[in-house]
N, C-alpha and C positions, 0 to 999 in steps of 0.2 A: 755674602759673608755676614755672620752674626755680629752684633754689637759687642757681645761678651768677649770675642776674640780681641777686639781693640781695647776694651776696658782692662782685660788682664795684662796686656802689653803696657798700657799707660801706667797702671799701678806699679808694675815691676820696674818700669823705666824710672819713675820718681824714687821708689825705694832704693834702687841700685845707685842712682845718682847721689842721693842724700848719704847713703852708707859710704860711698867712695869719698865724699867730702869729709865725713867723720874720720875715715881711715887716714886721709891726708893730714888732718889735724893731729891725729894720734902719732903719725910718723914724725911730724915736726916736733912734738913734745919728746918722743923717744930719742931722736937723733940730735935735736937741737938743745934740749934741756936735760937729757939723760934721765927721764922719768916716764912712767906709764908703760913699761915694757909688757906687763901682763895684759893691760887693757888693749894695747896694740895687737897682741896675739889674738885675743878674743874677737875684736872688731874685724881683723883681717879674715878670720875664718868665717864669721857671719857674712861678710861681704862676698866671700868666695861662693858660699852656698846660694846666696841670693842672686849672684851673677849667673850661676848655672840655671836657676829658674828663669831669669831674664832671657837667657839664650834660648831656652825652650819656647817661651812665649813669643819672642821676637821671630824665631824661625817659623813657628806656626803661623803667625801673621803674614810673614813674607811669602810663605808658600801659598797661602790662600789668596793673597793679593797678586801673586804671580810676578814678583819682583825679579829683575835680573840679578845675577850673582854678585856683581859689584855693589849694588845698592844694599843687598842683604848683608854683605860683609861689613859695610860701613855702619849699618844699624847695629850689628852684633858687636862691633868694636867700640861703639859709642859708650858702652857701659864700663870701659876701662880708662876713659879720658875724663878727668874731672870737669864737670858742668856740661860736657858734650851731650849727654843723654837728655838734658832739659831741652836743648835746641833741636836735637834730632826728633824727639818725641813730638814737639809742636809741628814740625814739618810732616812727619808721618801721619799725624791726625788729619791735617789738611788734605793730604793725598788720599787717605783711606776712607774718610767719611762718605764721599759719594758712592763708594762701593758697597756700603752697608745696606742690608735688607732688613728693615724693621718689620719682621713678621709678627703681625698682630693675630693672636689666636681667634679663630672664628668659632662662635658657639655652635655646637652640633644641634641639628634639628631633631626633635623627638618624633 
């Protein structure tokens, strides 16, 4: 498996987790202080799009790492639980790094 597959997943895991925390903060302001309704709408839509991208990259990583369905579902759901994606990402990296093939291009002989 290429390192780029893991890198894409890691980036989207962090972005999705941060956006979910921002969304939670916006929801607190919207429902707790009755302010920021427009911002909450925008942040929720952005998080939704980013979560879909996260799903695609996590599924790609899981299929290439040949994870069982339960593990794959847990990684996919981690993007919906605040702070869970941070912890799941660390665990996934530890498990997947030994599977990486760092293919170094060999110069062609003339």
